[in-house]
C-alpha beads as a LAMMPS data file, in Angstrom:
LAMMPS data file: protein, C-alpha beads

309 atoms
308 bonds

1 atom types
1 bond types

-500.0 500.0 xlo xhi
-500.0 500.0 ylo yhi
-500.0 500.0 zlo zhi

Masses

1 110.0

Atoms # bond

1 1 1 13.075 50.748 447.302
2 1 1 15.833 48.478 446.282
3 1 1 16.205 45.246 447.948
4 1 1 19.428 44.498 449.704
5 1 1 20.587 42.497 446.706
6 1 1 19.754 45.353 444.349
7 1 1 21.698 47.803 446.482
8 1 1 24.710 45.524 446.374
9 1 1 24.503 45.281 442.551
10 1 1 24.148 49.060 442.205
11 1 1 27.122 49.682 444.488
12 1 1 29.270 47.213 442.502
13 1 1 28.270 48.912 439.231
14 1 1 29.159 52.315 440.589
15 1 1 32.569 51.092 441.698
16 1 1 33.213 49.583 438.246
17 1 1 32.301 52.870 436.565
18 1 1 34.627 54.727 438.910
19 1 1 37.474 52.374 438.050
20 1 1 36.855 52.844 434.305
21 1 1 36.890 56.592 434.709
22 1 1 40.193 56.454 436.604
23 1 1 41.741 54.195 433.934
24 1 1 40.472 56.419 431.150
25 1 1 41.867 59.508 432.910
26 1 1 45.235 57.766 433.377
27 1 1 45.308 56.821 429.666
28 1 1 44.387 60.394 428.770
29 1 1 47.156 61.725 430.989
30 1 1 49.658 59.360 429.315
31 1 1 48.446 60.404 425.837
32 1 1 48.735 64.093 426.709
33 1 1 52.222 63.530 428.080
34 1 1 53.264 61.627 424.964
35 1 1 51.826 64.369 422.749
36 1 1 53.734 66.984 424.754
37 1 1 56.956 65.006 424.304
38 1 1 56.348 64.759 420.553
39 1 1 55.630 68.481 420.299
40 1 1 58.730 69.272 422.317
41 1 1 60.879 67.068 420.072
42 1 1 59.390 68.620 416.974
43 1 1 60.254 72.097 418.223
44 1 1 63.897 71.232 419.167
45 1 1 66.351 73.202 416.948
46 1 1 68.130 71.207 414.236
47 1 1 71.926 71.777 414.274
48 1 1 73.095 73.813 411.267
49 1 1 76.096 72.264 409.453
50 1 1 79.267 74.355 409.329
51 1 1 79.555 76.282 406.042
52 1 1 81.936 74.762 403.476
53 1 1 84.335 77.412 402.164
54 1 1 83.948 78.033 398.449
55 1 1 87.026 77.287 396.316
56 1 1 88.954 80.308 395.138
57 1 1 87.731 81.137 391.651
58 1 1 90.161 80.267 388.862
59 1 1 91.808 83.287 387.291
60 1 1 91.987 83.290 383.519
61 1 1 92.481 86.824 382.254
62 1 1 94.074 88.951 384.970
63 1 1 97.727 88.027 384.402
64 1 1 100.214 90.717 383.393
65 1 1 102.368 90.121 380.352
66 1 1 105.385 87.816 380.752
67 1 1 108.765 89.351 381.589
68 1 1 111.773 88.195 379.569
69 1 1 114.609 87.619 382.027
70 1 1 117.217 86.079 379.730
71 1 1 117.655 86.151 375.957
72 1 1 120.833 84.559 374.595
73 1 1 121.996 83.992 371.034
74 1 1 124.197 81.088 369.953
75 1 1 125.557 80.061 366.575
76 1 1 122.489 78.057 365.590
77 1 1 119.833 78.658 368.234
78 1 1 118.403 81.126 370.757
79 1 1 117.636 80.608 374.454
80 1 1 114.709 82.454 376.102
81 1 1 113.625 82.514 379.752
82 1 1 110.702 84.514 381.104
83 1 1 108.815 85.201 384.331
84 1 1 105.142 84.147 384.039
85 1 1 103.498 85.884 387.073
86 1 1 101.301 82.748 387.428
87 1 1 100.142 81.002 390.597
88 1 1 98.418 77.667 391.213
89 1 1 94.954 79.112 390.550
90 1 1 95.719 80.497 387.109
91 1 1 94.625 78.300 384.233
92 1 1 96.289 78.877 380.858
93 1 1 96.763 76.985 377.618
94 1 1 100.400 77.938 377.182
95 1 1 102.521 80.640 375.550
96 1 1 102.918 81.999 372.061
97 1 1 106.582 82.737 371.347
98 1 1 107.132 85.161 368.485
99 1 1 110.424 85.374 366.572
100 1 1 110.818 87.937 363.789
101 1 1 113.636 89.613 361.852
102 1 1 112.096 93.071 362.179
103 1 1 110.902 94.930 365.298
104 1 1 107.451 96.207 366.251
105 1 1 105.329 93.079 366.598
106 1 1 104.218 93.682 370.207
107 1 1 101.640 96.230 369.049
108 1 1 99.927 93.847 366.587
109 1 1 96.601 92.140 367.325
110 1 1 96.095 88.370 367.568
111 1 1 94.653 88.119 364.064
112 1 1 97.401 90.095 362.318
113 1 1 98.967 87.925 359.543
114 1 1 102.478 89.213 360.278
115 1 1 102.128 88.216 363.919
116 1 1 100.758 84.769 362.984
117 1 1 103.611 84.166 360.563
118 1 1 106.210 84.855 363.284
119 1 1 104.748 82.350 365.769
120 1 1 107.585 79.935 366.573
121 1 1 106.667 76.353 365.648
122 1 1 103.277 77.491 364.340
123 1 1 101.526 76.554 367.596
124 1 1 101.211 77.405 371.291
125 1 1 104.128 76.301 373.462
126 1 1 102.827 74.408 376.547
127 1 1 105.811 75.309 378.726
128 1 1 108.957 73.503 379.826
129 1 1 108.978 70.306 381.899
130 1 1 110.750 71.418 385.080
131 1 1 107.489 71.732 387.059
132 1 1 107.944 75.372 388.070
133 1 1 105.118 77.602 386.865
134 1 1 106.622 80.963 387.826
135 1 1 109.277 80.730 385.120
136 1 1 109.448 79.142 381.665
137 1 1 112.156 78.672 379.052
138 1 1 112.485 77.571 375.451
139 1 1 115.237 76.832 372.951
140 1 1 114.605 78.373 369.509
141 1 1 116.242 76.088 366.970
142 1 1 117.507 76.698 363.416
143 1 1 118.697 80.257 364.025
144 1 1 120.936 81.643 361.263
145 1 1 124.311 82.917 362.476
146 1 1 124.709 86.669 362.073
147 1 1 120.940 87.324 361.960
148 1 1 119.186 89.835 364.218
149 1 1 116.020 88.494 365.796
150 1 1 113.274 90.299 367.702
151 1 1 111.441 88.122 370.192
152 1 1 108.510 88.451 372.584
153 1 1 106.100 86.151 374.446
154 1 1 102.328 86.236 375.098
155 1 1 100.248 84.130 377.518
156 1 1 97.479 82.093 375.844
157 1 1 94.283 81.387 377.867
158 1 1 91.975 78.344 377.573
159 1 1 89.577 80.101 375.209
160 1 1 92.476 80.838 372.835
161 1 1 92.797 84.575 373.360
162 1 1 96.167 86.084 374.213
163 1 1 97.175 88.293 377.125
164 1 1 99.466 91.278 377.181
165 1 1 102.790 90.852 375.318
166 1 1 106.131 90.851 377.024
167 1 1 108.667 93.496 376.088
168 1 1 110.381 92.953 372.752
169 1 1 114.060 91.990 372.919
170 1 1 116.699 91.993 370.200
171 1 1 119.146 89.098 370.010
172 1 1 121.798 88.126 367.493
173 1 1 122.634 84.523 366.667
174 1 1 126.403 84.312 367.140
175 1 1 128.978 81.764 368.285
176 1 1 129.831 81.691 371.944
177 1 1 131.436 79.150 374.229
178 1 1 134.916 78.273 375.439
179 1 1 138.226 77.625 373.720
180 1 1 141.644 76.367 374.848
181 1 1 144.934 77.856 373.633
182 1 1 148.518 76.648 374.225
183 1 1 151.788 78.504 373.454
184 1 1 152.805 76.181 370.610
185 1 1 153.055 77.335 367.049
186 1 1 153.112 74.015 365.187
187 1 1 150.218 72.076 366.696
188 1 1 146.906 71.443 364.968
189 1 1 144.853 73.250 367.653
190 1 1 147.064 76.170 368.736
191 1 1 144.950 78.924 367.127
192 1 1 141.245 79.735 366.916
193 1 1 139.048 80.817 363.986
194 1 1 135.991 82.689 365.253
195 1 1 134.020 82.546 362.013
196 1 1 134.158 78.743 361.861
197 1 1 133.984 78.467 365.669
198 1 1 136.853 75.977 366.056
199 1 1 140.522 75.516 366.865
200 1 1 142.937 75.703 363.922
201 1 1 146.727 75.627 363.519
202 1 1 148.480 78.874 364.458
203 1 1 149.757 79.276 360.877
204 1 1 146.355 78.636 359.264
205 1 1 144.993 81.260 356.864
206 1 1 141.751 81.285 358.905
207 1 1 143.399 81.763 362.317
208 1 1 142.490 84.904 364.285
209 1 1 144.539 84.574 367.478
210 1 1 147.324 82.585 369.129
211 1 1 148.930 82.372 372.590
212 1 1 152.591 82.998 373.435
213 1 1 154.572 83.560 376.649
214 1 1 156.813 86.480 377.518
215 1 1 158.725 87.197 380.713
216 1 1 155.733 89.005 382.188
217 1 1 153.337 86.153 381.427
218 1 1 151.014 84.889 378.664
219 1 1 149.922 87.098 375.770
220 1 1 147.583 86.912 372.811
221 1 1 149.004 87.829 369.447
222 1 1 147.972 88.582 365.903
223 1 1 148.824 85.743 363.467
224 1 1 150.563 88.379 361.290
225 1 1 153.291 88.474 363.945
226 1 1 154.174 84.918 362.938
227 1 1 153.887 85.473 359.195
228 1 1 153.104 88.759 357.470
229 1 1 150.778 86.964 355.015
230 1 1 148.435 85.814 357.776
231 1 1 145.485 87.637 359.273
232 1 1 146.159 90.847 361.169
233 1 1 144.127 91.331 364.331
234 1 1 144.222 93.913 367.129
235 1 1 143.420 93.741 370.807
236 1 1 142.089 96.009 373.515
237 1 1 141.464 95.529 377.239
238 1 1 137.923 96.400 378.346
239 1 1 138.773 96.061 382.021
240 1 1 138.090 93.764 384.993
241 1 1 134.925 91.666 384.931
242 1 1 133.173 88.889 386.832
243 1 1 131.940 87.092 383.692
244 1 1 131.958 87.240 379.916
245 1 1 128.462 88.782 380.070
246 1 1 129.809 92.107 381.296
247 1 1 130.588 94.891 378.824
248 1 1 127.711 94.192 376.401
249 1 1 128.865 97.052 374.178
250 1 1 132.363 97.962 373.055
251 1 1 133.252 101.642 372.521
252 1 1 135.939 102.666 370.050
253 1 1 139.207 101.807 371.799
254 1 1 141.680 104.569 372.527
255 1 1 144.490 102.032 372.462
256 1 1 144.894 98.839 370.501
257 1 1 147.819 96.612 369.731
258 1 1 148.714 93.448 367.813
259 1 1 149.475 91.760 371.159
260 1 1 148.035 91.973 374.649
261 1 1 148.726 90.500 378.091
262 1 1 146.331 87.829 379.336
263 1 1 145.427 88.670 382.916
264 1 1 142.963 86.864 385.213
265 1 1 139.549 88.565 385.402
266 1 1 140.171 90.874 382.429
267 1 1 137.860 91.052 379.404
268 1 1 139.632 91.487 376.063
269 1 1 138.348 92.435 372.642
270 1 1 139.730 91.040 369.377
271 1 1 139.219 93.249 366.300
272 1 1 139.565 91.535 362.945
273 1 1 140.670 93.316 359.780
274 1 1 137.229 92.846 358.200
275 1 1 135.582 94.847 361.013
276 1 1 134.156 91.932 362.996
277 1 1 134.863 91.541 366.700
278 1 1 135.105 88.944 369.450
279 1 1 135.112 89.250 373.223
280 1 1 137.366 87.029 375.355
281 1 1 137.806 86.407 379.042
282 1 1 140.349 83.931 380.529
283 1 1 138.592 81.466 382.816
284 1 1 141.326 79.035 383.820
285 1 1 145.143 78.825 383.764
286 1 1 147.029 75.549 384.068
287 1 1 150.715 74.647 383.721
288 1 1 153.679 76.924 383.132
289 1 1 155.815 78.076 380.224
290 1 1 155.556 75.701 377.238
291 1 1 153.053 73.490 379.097
292 1 1 150.762 76.420 379.814
293 1 1 147.102 76.049 378.915
294 1 1 144.573 78.875 379.074
295 1 1 140.799 78.364 378.743
296 1 1 138.859 81.395 377.485
297 1 1 135.139 82.166 377.416
298 1 1 134.281 84.010 374.238
299 1 1 131.489 85.656 372.254
300 1 1 131.917 86.360 368.531
301 1 1 130.001 89.126 366.806
302 1 1 129.530 88.072 363.149
303 1 1 127.733 91.259 362.033
304 1 1 130.157 93.590 360.288
305 1 1 130.808 96.725 362.322
306 1 1 128.511 95.678 365.190
307 1 1 130.139 96.421 368.576
308 1 1 127.403 94.942 370.797
309 1 1 127.755 91.493 372.282

Bonds

1 1 1 2
2 1 2 3
3 1 3 4
4 1 4 5
5 1 5 6
6 1 6 7
7 1 7 8
8 1 8 9
9 1 9 10
10 1 10 11
11 1 11 12
12 1 12 13
13 1 13 14
14 1 14 15
15 1 15 16
16 1 16 17
17 1 17 18
18 1 18 19
19 1 19 20
20 1 20 21
21 1 21 22
22 1 22 23
23 1 23 24
24 1 24 25
25 1 25 26
26 1 26 27
27 1 27 28
28 1 28 29
29 1 29 30
30 1 30 31
31 1 31 32
32 1 32 33
33 1 33 34
34 1 34 35
35 1 35 36
36 1 36 37
37 1 37 38
38 1 38 39
39 1 39 40
40 1 40 41
41 1 41 42
42 1 42 43
43 1 43 44
44 1 44 45
45 1 45 46
46 1 46 47
47 1 47 48
48 1 48 49
49 1 49 50
50 1 50 51
51 1 51 52
52 1 52 53
53 1 53 54
54 1 54 55
55 1 55 56
56 1 56 57
57 1 57 58
58 1 58 59
59 1 59 60
60 1 60 61
61 1 61 62
62 1 62 63
63 1 63 64
64 1 64 65
65 1 65 66
66 1 66 67
67 1 67 68
68 1 68 69
69 1 69 70
70 1 70 71
71 1 71 72
72 1 72 73
73 1 73 74
74 1 74 75
75 1 75 76
76 1 76 77
77 1 77 78
78 1 78 79
79 1 79 80
80 1 80 81
81 1 81 82
82 1 82 83
83 1 83 84
84 1 84 85
85 1 85 86
86 1 86 87
87 1 87 88
88 1 88 89
89 1 89 90
90 1 90 91
91 1 91 92
92 1 92 93
93 1 93 94
94 1 94 95
95 1 95 96
96 1 96 97
97 1 97 98
98 1 98 99
99 1 99 100
100 1 100 101
101 1 101 102
102 1 102 103
103 1 103 104
104 1 104 105
105 1 105 106
106 1 106 107
107 1 107 108
108 1 108 109
109 1 109 110
110 1 110 111
111 1 111 112
112 1 112 113
113 1 113 114
114 1 114 115
115 1 115 116
116 1 116 117
117 1 117 118
118 1 118 119
119 1 119 120
120 1 120 121
121 1 121 122
122 1 122 123
123 1 123 124
124 1 124 125
125 1 125 126
126 1 126 127
127 1 127 128
128 1 128 129
129 1 129 130
130 1 130 131
131 1 131 132
132 1 132 133
133 1 133 134
134 1 134 135
135 1 135 136
136 1 136 137
137 1 137 138
138 1 138 139
139 1 139 140
140 1 140 141
141 1 141 142
142 1 142 143
143 1 143 144
144 1 144 145
145 1 145 146
146 1 146 147
147 1 147 148
148 1 148 149
149 1 149 150
150 1 150 151
151 1 151 152
152 1 152 153
153 1 153 154
154 1 154 155
155 1 155 156
156 1 156 157
157 1 157 158
158 1 158 159
159 1 159 160
160 1 160 161
161 1 161 162
162 1 162 163
163 1 163 164
164 1 164 165
165 1 165 166
166 1 166 167
167 1 167 168
168 1 168 169
169 1 169 170
170 1 170 171
171 1 171 172
172 1 172 173
173 1 173 174
174 1 174 175
175 1 175 176
176 1 176 177
177 1 177 178
178 1 178 179
179 1 179 180
180 1 180 181
181 1 181 182
182 1 182 183
183 1 183 184
184 1 184 185
185 1 185 186
186 1 186 187
187 1 187 188
188 1 188 189
189 1 189 190
190 1 190 191
191 1 191 192
192 1 192 193
193 1 193 194
194 1 194 195
195 1 195 196
196 1 196 197
197 1 197 198
198 1 198 199
199 1 199 200
200 1 200 201
201 1 201 202
202 1 202 203
203 1 203 204
204 1 204 205
205 1 205 206
206 1 206 207
207 1 207 208
208 1 208 209
209 1 209 210
210 1 210 211
211 1 211 212
212 1 212 213
213 1 213 214
214 1 214 215
215 1 215 216
216 1 216 217
217 1 217 218
218 1 218 219
219 1 219 220
220 1 220 221
221 1 221 222
222 1 222 223
223 1 223 224
224 1 224 225
225 1 225 226
226 1 226 227
227 1 227 228
228 1 228 229
229 1 229 230
230 1 230 231
231 1 231 232
232 1 232 233
233 1 233 234
234 1 234 235
235 1 235 236
236 1 236 237
237 1 237 238
238 1 238 239
239 1 239 240
240 1 240 241
241 1 241 242
242 1 242 243
243 1 243 244
244 1 244 245
245 1 245 246
246 1 246 247
247 1 247 248
248 1 248 249
249 1 249 250
250 1 250 251
251 1 251 252
252 1 252 253
253 1 253 254
254 1 254 255
255 1 255 256
256 1 256 257
257 1 257 258
258 1 258 259
259 1 259 260
260 1 260 261
261 1 261 262
262 1 262 263
263 1 263 264
264 1 264 265
265 1 265 266
266 1 266 267
267 1 267 268
268 1 268 269
269 1 269 270
270 1 270 271
271 1 271 272
272 1 272 273
273 1 273 274
274 1 274 275
275 1 275 276
276 1 276 277
277 1 277 278
278 1 278 279
279 1 279 280
280 1 280 281
281 1 281 282
282 1 282 283
283 1 283 284
284 1 284 285
285 1 285 286
286 1 286 287
287 1 287 288
288 1 288 289
289 1 289 290
290 1 290 291
291 1 291 292
292 1 292 293
293 1 293 294
294 1 294 295
295 1 295 296
296 1 296 297
297 1 297 298
298 1 298 299
299 1 299 300
300 1 300 301
301 1 301 302
302 1 302 303
303 1 303 304
304 1 304 305
305 1 305 306
306 1 306 307
307 1 307 308
308 1 308 309
C-alpha cells in the first residue's frame, strides 16, 4: 500500500499525463485542421486566362489580277491607273508594269524573255505615294508620239512570283490638252498646229485651224479659206457631249465642210488633208466679237488613217 505521500505523488503524475494528452490532442487537431486547409487550397480551381484571338493570317497569293481603270496617252508619256483588290492584310512586293509595242503578252510566263524585256523600268514598281492601297497609278515616261502601246499589270508577291495579269489595253501616245483661239488673222497665236502641238499664226504653213465670227456666232475654218496655198481641213460635228472623252471612235462623216459653227457642249472633228484627225470640244467662251476667246479641249490622232481617239 502506498503511503499518503505516495498517493499524492501518483495522483499528481496522473494529472500531468492527462494534461499532456489533452495538449497533444489539441496540437493534433490543429495540425489536422491546417492540413485540411492546405488540401482544400490545393484543390481550388485555378482561373483559366481568356483566350487571345489569333491574328488574321496574312494573305499572299489569293489576290485576283489588277483591273486597269484608266489608260491615257499623251504626246510623250502614258498614264495608267488600276484597281488592286488589296486590303490591309495582303502583303505584296509591288507591281510589274509591262509596256510593249505588240499585243499578246498577258499569256506569257514570268520567265519568258519577251515579257522580261517589256518590264517598264526593268524592276518592280512599289506603288504610288498617296497612301491608298486599293488603287495605284504610274506615269510611263519617254513614250514616242504616234506609237501604239499594249500595257498590262501584274501583282508581285514577297517571294518574287507574279499573280494573275490584268487585261491588256491598247493606248496611243498622242498630243492632248487645251488650246485658245481668237478671231484675229494677224496675231502670232491665232491658229493651232496639231502636229507640233502649239499655237501658230493663222497664215502659217503649219496651221490647221482658225477661229472667225459670223452673225450666228463663232466658227472654225480651214486655213485655205484665208489663202488657197495654205492647208485645207474639213470639219464634222459628232454631237453633244459632256467631255472630250466621249466619242472614242469617229465613223466616216456623212457631211463635212471647210467651216463649222462652234457650239457649247458639241464635239467636233478636224480632218486634215494627209488623213490625220483631231477631236475638239469648246470648254469656255469669253468676250464678244473681236475680243472673243474660246478655249478648246483637244485630242490629236497622229496615226495616219486612225479614227480612234
